[in-house]
N, C-alpha and C positions, 0 to 999 in steps of 0.2 A: 191632953195630957203629956208633959214633955217628957222624954225618956233620959236618963243620963247614961252616958257611955261609962262602962266600966271599963276599968283598967285592963291591958292584956295580964295574962299571966306568962310565966315565963316559957312555958313550951310553946304559946303564940308568939311571943316575941321572937323566939329561936326559928319558929316556922316563917316569920316574915323575914327575917335577915336571912335564911336558906333560900328564900325565894329571890331575895334581891340579889343575893352572890349568884345564883343560878343565872338572873336575867344579866348580871353584869359580865360575867363568863362567856355566856353567849355572845354578848355583843361583842366580846374582846374575840372571841374566835372567829365572828363573821367579818371583824374589821380586820385581822392578821390574815384570814382567807382572802380578802379584798387586795390585801397589800401583798400578799404572796403571788396573786394572779396578774396585780398590774408590774409587781418585780419581772416577774416569769417572760411578760409581754417586752416589756424593754430591753429585758436582757437579750431574747430571740431578737427583737430588732437592732440592738446592738452587735450581736453575735451574725446577724445577717450581712449588718455594714461592712466588720471586718475581716470577713470572709469575701464577701465582695470586693473590697478594696485590696485585699490581699490577692486574689486571684486575677483583677486589673494588673498589679505589680509583676505577678509572675509571668502574665502573658507579655507585659510589656517586657521584662528582662529576656523572655523567650524571642521575641520580636528581635530585641538589639542584638543578641546573639546570632541570631538567624542573618540577620542584615549584615553584622561583623563578618561571618563566614562567608556569605554571597561577595564582599570585597575582597577579604583574603582570597578567595579561588579565582575572582575577575584579574586581580594582581597576579597571583600564580602563572594563570594564561596566558595574559599579557605579557610577563616576563618570559615564558616558556616560547611562544609566538615568536617575541623579538628576537630571543638567541638564536631559534632557528634559522630566521632571517638573516641573524648575521653570516651565521655559518654555511648558507645556501649563499648569500653574497661573497664570504671570503674563498669559498671553493669556486665560484666564479671566476672571482679576479685571479685567482691562480691557475686558472685554466686559461684565460684571457693573456696573462702574461708568459704563461709557456709557449701561447702562438706566437707572440712577439717575438720571445727570446729564440725561438724558432725558425722564425723571418728574418733575424739580425743573423744568425749563425750562417742564414743562406747567402745573405748579403756579404758577409766576410769572406766567401768563396766565391763572387762574382768577378773580382779582378783576376781570379787565376785561369780565366776562358778572355786572352790577350785581344781577340780580334771583337768580341762580342762587348768585352768593355772599351777598348778605345772608340767603337762605334757610340757606346754610351756618353761616354765623356764630350765627344762632339755635340750630341744633342743635349747635354745637360748644359753645356756653354751657350749653344744657341738658343737655347730657353732663356736663359739669364740674361743674354744681349739684348732679347725681344722685349723684356719686362723693364731694361734697364733705359734703354732707347738713348744710352750716351755716346758721344762718338771716340772717348777714351775709356776703356777700363781698364783695371788689373784682375787677374786669375789664379786663385790658391788653389792647391792640390797637397797631398800627400807627398813627401819625400819618395816615396818608392813611385810615385805615380810622375814624376816629372819629364822623362824621356814621350811618355805617352802624351801629356799633356802638351808640350811644344810642336807634338804633330796634330795634336787633334783641333788647337787655337786657331790655326789658319785655315784650317775646313770649316771650322765654325764662322770665320771670318766671313768665306766667301758665300756660305750657305746666307748668312745676313744679309749681306749685299742683293742676294738674287730675291730675296723677299722684301728687301725695303727699299732698295735701290739705293742705298747711303752706304757710305764707306765707316768701317769701326776699326780701332787701333786695340788690340787687345795684348796685353804682356804677361807673361807668365812669371809670377813672384818664386823666386828660388831661395831667397835668404830668409822667411820666415814660412815655412810650409804648414799644413795642417796636419795635427796629431793623428796617429793613426785610429783612435778612438771614432773619429767620423765615418770608417769604413771605404771611403772612397768618393768619388765624386768633385766638386769644386764648389767654389765660394769667390762668386764675380764681386768686384765692386767699383764704384764710380763715384766723382768728386773728392777725392781724397780721401776715400774708406769710409766718408759719412751714410754713404746708401749702398746696402748690401742684398746680393741674392744668395741665401745658403742653398746651394742644390748638393750637398752633400747626402749620400745615400743614407748616413743615421737621420739627417733631418727630413729626407723624402719619407722615412718608415715612421719618423713621429708624426708628421703631418697625414700621411697615410692611416696610421692607426688611428687618430684622432676623428678624422672624419668618416671611416669605414668602423669605427666601432661601435655603433648603432646595428648596422646592416651584419656585423660579426656576431653580434650578442641574438641577433634573430636566427642565425643559422647555427649557432652553437645551441643555444637554449630555447629557441622557438620563440612568436612574438608574446610579448607581456599583454594580458588581459584587460589591465588598466592602460595602456595604451591607447590613446584618443586619435593621433593622428598618424600619418605614415607619409614618409615622402613618395 
């Protein structure tokens, strides 16, 4: 025998509706929790990425600043070292110049000793004669030394002949003497002044200065640790 379903009354309908609403609400809450959990996870992941990226950026900026500071420090150190070296070199050069000035002053006084200076003129003439090895030469000196030269040249000619067994004719030039700035000594010429031997005191000082400069530096300042070869 079949049972005929009876229609729900108002209370039953209301109860069923409440159940459905409660179910839907529960589903919505669970879905909302899932969404929130997923959103929190994504947020934390993105936040970690951002923090990591920002840390990398900050570290990169710091390293760049460190490198910039190191470069500036090296430039400053190099500048100070170069400045110090230049000051030392300048002081050394001033000291060397002072030595040469003192030597020049001493040479200026050399002609005051007539006997010693007359002997020196003979030696300087003879040396020039031996270098030129020409039969005819001209000798120039300062105006103040003309009388001494006229006496010294014949003696130098005799010494030249003794050393070479050859004659030499040396004439003293009187109309165009050497300036006083040469300090003394002679300038001997051959072949119409095309070949010259400068044996003036200033020329000898310049030559000696150039040759003795390394030794003089060693005496005054000591040997350089960077120098590899020594004479």
